[in-house]
C-alpha positions as CSV (number, residue, x, y, z in Angstrom):
1,M,51.9,-16.0,0.6
2,V,51.7,-13.4,3.4
3,F,48.8,-13.8,5.7
4,S,48.0,-10.7,7.7
5,I,45.8,-11.3,10.7
6,R,45.3,-7.6,11.3
7,K,43.9,-7.1,7.7
8,W,41.6,-10.2,8.0
9,T,40.3,-9.2,11.4
10,S,39.5,-5.7,10.1
11,R,37.6,-7.2,7.2
12,I,35.6,-9.5,9.5
13,V,34.8,-6.7,11.8
14,F,33.6,-4.6,8.9
15,I,31.4,-7.4,7.6
16,V,29.9,-8.0,11.1
17,I,29.2,-4.2,11.6
18,F,27.7,-4.0,8.1
19,A,25.4,-7.0,8.8
20,V,24.3,-5.6,12.1
21,L,23.6,-2.2,10.7
22,L,21.8,-3.8,7.7
23,L,19.5,-5.7,10.0
24,A,18.8,-2.6,12.1
25,V,17.9,-0.6,9.1
26,T,15.6,-3.2,7.6
27,G,13.9,-3.9,10.9
28,S,13.3,-0.2,11.5
29,Y,12.0,0.1,7.9
30,R,9.5,-2.7,8.5
31,W,8.4,-1.2,11.8
32,L,7.9,2.2,10.2
33,A,6.0,0.7,7.3
34,D,3.7,-1.1,9.7
35,A,3.2,2.0,11.8
36,I,2.3,4.2,8.8
37,S,0.3,1.7,6.8
38,P,-3.5,2.3,6.7
39,V,-6.0,0.1,8.5
40,H,-7.0,-3.0,6.5
41,P,-10.2,-1.9,4.6
42,Y,-11.7,-5.4,4.4
43,R,-11.5,-6.4,8.1
44,E,-14.6,-7.0,10.2
45,P,-16.0,-3.8,11.6
46,K,-15.9,-3.3,15.4
47,G,-18.7,-2.4,17.7
48,A,-22.1,-1.5,16.2
49,A,-20.6,-0.5,12.9
50,L,-21.9,-2.0,9.7
51,K,-20.0,-2.4,6.4
52,V,-22.3,-1.5,3.5
53,F,-21.4,-1.8,-0.1
54,V,-23.0,-2.4,-3.5
55,T,-21.6,-5.4,-5.4
56,D,-23.4,-5.0,-8.6
57,P,-24.8,-1.5,-9.2
58,N,-27.6,-1.1,-11.8
59,S,-26.6,0.4,-15.1
60,P,-28.4,3.5,-16.3
61,D,-31.5,2.7,-18.5
62,S,-31.2,5.8,-20.5
63,K,-29.7,5.7,-24.0
64,N,-28.0,9.1,-23.5
65,A,-24.4,8.8,-24.5
66,A,-23.1,11.1,-21.8
67,D,-24.8,9.0,-19.1
68,R,-23.3,5.8,-20.5
69,L,-19.9,7.4,-20.7
70,R,-20.1,8.6,-17.1
71,W,-21.1,5.1,-16.1
72,F,-18.2,3.6,-17.9
73,Y,-15.6,5.9,-16.3
74,W,-17.2,5.6,-12.8
75,Y,-17.6,1.8,-12.7
76,G,-15.2,0.6,-15.4
77,E,-17.9,-1.5,-17.1
């Protein structure tokens, strides 16, 4: 069996360069995703800001089918 050192060193160099470039690309992708991602909507507000939301809106009391259908599509209930 012929063992070529030049061939094996070129393979090892290729694998090392490939691994370094792979780590660089994945790291830059993570950095870019963090830079572009929107602010977390459920974090505590800063300063004098208040977070106001309705957890259980009242359903319409009318028996009109259009109002009930609008309610269903808006709130999913």
